N, C-alpha and C positions, 0 to 999 in steps of 0.2 A: 673429697676433701683432699686438696693438693698439698701433702706434708702432715707431719704429726709431731712438730716440735712442741716445748713448753709452752709457747705463746699461741699455739693453735688448739691446745686442749680446750679451753673454754667454749670455742665454737663447736668442736666435735661434740662435747657434752651438751651443749644447747641443742644441736641438731638430734642428738638421741633422744633427750627428753621431749622433743617436739614430735616424735614418733616416727621419724625418718630411718630408713636403713642406711647406715653411713658406711662409706668406703673410704678408707684412706690409702693414698700412693704416695712413696718417695723411694729414694734409694737407701735410706737408713732404717732397716727393721727393727733397731732397737729405741727408735724414737718413742717418747711417752705417750704421745697420742694414740698410737695404734691399739694400745689394749682397751681403750674406749670405744673402738669402732667394732661395726658388725663383721668387717673383712678388711684385711689389708693386702695390697699388692706392690711387689717391689719393681716399680718404674719410675725412672726420674722424673721430676716435675718440670725439666726444661726441655724433655724430648716430646715435642708436639705431637708427632706422628704416632708414637707408641703410646701416649696418653689418649688420643683419639681412638685408636684400634682398642684398648681397654675400655673406653666409654661406651664404644659401639658394642663391644661383646656383652657388656654388663647392662646395657640398655638403661643408662642413667637418665634422670629426670632434671638435673641440676648439677652444676660444678662451681667450686669456689677455690680460690687461693687465698685463704685467710692468713694475714699477717705475714705474707711472702711476697715481694718483689718479682724474684725470678719465676715462679709459677703463674703470675698474672697473664702473661701471653699465651701460654698453655691453655689456661681456662677461656680465654677469649677464642681462642682458635677452635677449641672443642665446641664451644657454644654457638659459635657462627656456622661451624659444618653440620652440627645437628638440629640446628633452629633452636635452640635453648636460649632462656632469658640470660642476657649478657650484654658485653660492649662490643663495638667494632674492633677486629682483632689488629688492624692498622693505627687505629687510634691509641689501643691499649700499648702497643709498641712504641709509639711516640712518646707516651708518659713514663713508661718503664726505661726506657733509654735515655741517658742524660745527653747524648749527642744529637739526637733526634729532637728532643723537647727543647734544646737550645736553639735548634735551627727553626723550629717551629715557633718559638716565641718572637725570633728575631724577623721572620718573613711575614708575622701578622702584627709586628709593630708595638710588642710589649716590651717592658725594659728588660734587659738582658746583660749580663757582663760581657765584656769582651772575651770570645771564646773560641776555641778550634779544637778537632779532634784529630787523632793520629794512631796509626799502626807502627809508625817508624820512629824510631828514637831520635835520630839525626834532624828530621823534619821538626819534631816536636820541640827540640831543644832550642833550635833556632827561633822558632816562634817564642817560646819562655824567654829567652835572653832578650828579645826585642820588648816584651812586655815588662820584664823585670827592671828595665830602663825608668818606668814610669810609677810602678807599684808592685806590692806583693802579689803572687799567684798562688792558686789552688790546683793540684794536680790529683785526678780522681779517675776510678774504672767508670766506664761508660755505663755499666748495668750491673754493678754489685749491690748487695743490701747491707743493711745494718752498719753504714759509714765505714766498712772495712776498706783499706787501701788509699784512704784520703790524706794528702800532706799540703801544709802551707810552705812555701818557700819564700824567702827574702832574697836570696842569692841563688847563683846558677850552680853552685859547688855541689850539692846534694840532689841535683836534677836526676842523674842518671839512675840511681838508686829508687827515688821516689817513682819514676816512670815505670821502672821494671816491677816495683812493689804495685803499683795500680794495675798494670798488665796482668799480674798474676791473678788478680781477683776478677778479671773482666770475662764474661763468657763468650763477648763477641770478640775479645783481643783487641779493644779499642781504648784509648786512653784520652780523656777530657783535659785540657789545659785552659784556664780561664782566670780572668783578673780576681783578686780578692776584694771583696765588698766590706767595708767597715761598717759593722752594724751599730745603730744608734741605742738599742735596748736588746733585750733577749730575742734570739731568733724565736720566730712562731713555731709550734710543732704542735699538731692537733689532728683531729678526724672529722671527717663529713661525710654526706651521702648525696649521691646523685640520682635524681629521678626524673626521667624524660628531658634530659639535657639541661636541668637546673640544679643547682646547688641549694637543696631545700633544707639541709641541716648541716651546721657546722659548729665545733667547739674547739677555740683557739686557747692554746696554752703557752707558758713558758719553757724552753728548753733549757735545762741544766747539764753542765758538762764538768768531767774531771779533767781539768787542763794537764795534770802531770801525766795522764795515760793517752789521751786522744781528745782534742778540744772539738771534734766533730761527732762524737760517739755519745748520744744522749745517756745521761746516768739518772736522770728523772724529768718527769714532765709536771709542772704544776697549773692549776687551774683554779680561778680565770686568767686570762691574759691580761697584763697590766697595762697594755698599749690602749691609748685614747679610743674611744668607740667610734669616732667618725673615721679614724683610719683603718681600724678593723672592718668597717663597713664597706670602705674603698676597697680593700683587699678582696673582701666576699665578691664584689662587682667584678673585679678583674678575673677572679677563679672562675666565676659563673660565665664569663665571656668565653673563657677559654674551653670549659667544658661543653658549651653551646656550639662552638666551632668544631669541636672535635666529634659531636653527635654522640656524646656518651649518654647512655640509657638507664642504667641502674647499678647501684651497688656502693660499697663503703670506699673511702678515700683516705689516704694519709697526706696530710697537707704540710708543707714547709715554706715559710718565706720570711724574708728580713726587711726590714726598712734602712736606709742609710741615713746619713746625719742631715741630708738634704730633704729627707721626706719622701724619697722615692722607694717604692716598693718592688721588690724583686721576687718572684714566684720562683722558688729554688726547685721543689718538686711537688708533683701531685700524683702520689703512687696510687695506682689503679687497684686498691686493696685496702681493707680495714686492718687494724690491729697493729701489734708490736709493741711492746714497753708498756703493756696494760693500760693503753689509752683509751679503749672503749670501755674497759672495767671502771675506769675512773670517771669518765664521762658520764656513765650510768648512775654513780653515786653523786656526781654535781649537778645531773639535770633531769635524772630519770628516764632518759632516753637510752633504750637498749639496742646499739649498734650491732651487737652480735646478731641479735634476733632479726633485725632487718636485713643484714648481709645474707643470712641464710634464707629466709623467706623470700627476699627478692630474687636470690638466684633459683628459688623453686617456682617462681612465676606469680606470686602473691601481690596483690595491689598495695603499694607503698604510699598512696595519695595522703595518709593521715599524719605523715611524718612532718613535722613543723620546727621551726626555730625555737628552742627553749633556753632560756638565760640559766647560768649556773646559780645554784644555791648552797653556799658553803666554800670551804678551801680545802682541796684535795689535791693529792700528788702520788704519782708512782715514784718508785726508787729502784734502782737496779743494783744488787749486791754484786761487787766486783773486786778483783786484786789488782793493786798497783804494779804488781811485778810478777814473774814467774816464779812459782815455788811450790811448796806443799803447806796445805791448810794446818795449822796450829789450832786455831779457834775463830769461831764467828762472834764478836763483840756487839752486844746492843746496850746502850748507854740507859741507864734508869731514866734519864731526863726525857727520852724519846719514847720509851715504851708504852706509855698510856695513849701516844698519838697514833699508834699503829692499828688500821684496820684489818689489814690482812698480810700475811707473809708466806712466802713458799721459798725453802732454802733447798737447793739442788745438790749442794756439796756438803762434804763431812770432813772431819779431822782426818789428816793423812793422804787426802786426795791431791794429786798433781793438779796446779791450775795455771792458767796463762794470764798475763798482763791483759787488762781491759783496753784493747785496741779495736774491737769491734763487738757488736752485739752477740756474736757467736760464744764470747767467752763471759757470758752472763753466768752467775753462781746462784742467783736467787732474786726473787722480786718481793716487793713491799708496796702496800697502798697506806697512806697515812692522811690524817684529817687534822686539820689546824682551825686556831680560833680566829685569825684574821690573815689577811694578805702579808703584812710585815713579818708576823712570825712564820708564814710559809716560806717567803723568799728567804729569809735568814737561815732557816733549818736546811732548806733544799741546797743552798750554795756552799753549806758546811757539812752535809750529811755524812761525808767520810769520818767526821770526827765524833759521830754518834752511832753509826752502823758500819761496821769495818771488818775485814778479813785479816787475821794476823797469820803470818806465814812463818814457817821455819826458815 
């Protein structure tokens, strides 16, 4: 298991309960997941060669980068080298790197915003200035996770800062600059599962954001997606085509797409991993499908042909507890009006802790799962959830 963060704990616990000997590896020994594993090794999840050396030494039978984009190429690299269940390394690199994925989409005639990638500030600034004559742009790292380092710009004034911020979060030190796409409804954020090159299961949801903190970091995902079924099916077919062209074999996927006001569908990301923001846990409540189990068992070579599309039943969401600014925690406030809707909660912070503004998923302070009576109620509360569940700071 590559990583041991809060979001990875459920997969580690599942693997243990399933009877597997579980080994965690990352460079953070204090991560909470390690205490649930049989053993832990201090090896960076992005160091492919060292991860391979460790895997060979331990004679592993399967490898998973659950809820972690940066570790996904390492998992694919090891699986390919050791002939373990997994996906083609080059395909995973394409999916994990925004610059490579945009290039793949363009060369295969999929919808893609006008985009380019850069290492040099001046070259990037020249391109950005030319695009800003027509519309807003987005500046982002090519390979970060959790929406860190992403900025929308209307003018060139703050470009230097935005470029450097994105560069700081990029492992490959590459920055992507692309046209901003005006979305018609909520951005779709959900998970799926690929089996033998086909998208055999997916559950699409609505991404909710705290616009005061960062409009690109999800503060919650609600299910089901409010978009018309016919458009969702069209998006499914596009994603399925991408996975087939990349010869993807088995595993969980984190998928994001948006639809513009003309009805065009833009596949923003197909992360070659499950998890993050409690999406698989909420999907299990919504559909009964346990994507955590399929991710682990698929990586261990189990047959996944029984996985089928299943419609949602009920209205569920995740919510990410967060701070609107830097400071110290005074209290965690949960309004009485929302308490009876909480199905599960896990708070990582306490009074007196120093916390950071929620400008990336790494500044998550806790997680909630909630159940609602209907779609309208769900959408209303999720968009205003900071009024009902909040962090008060000194």
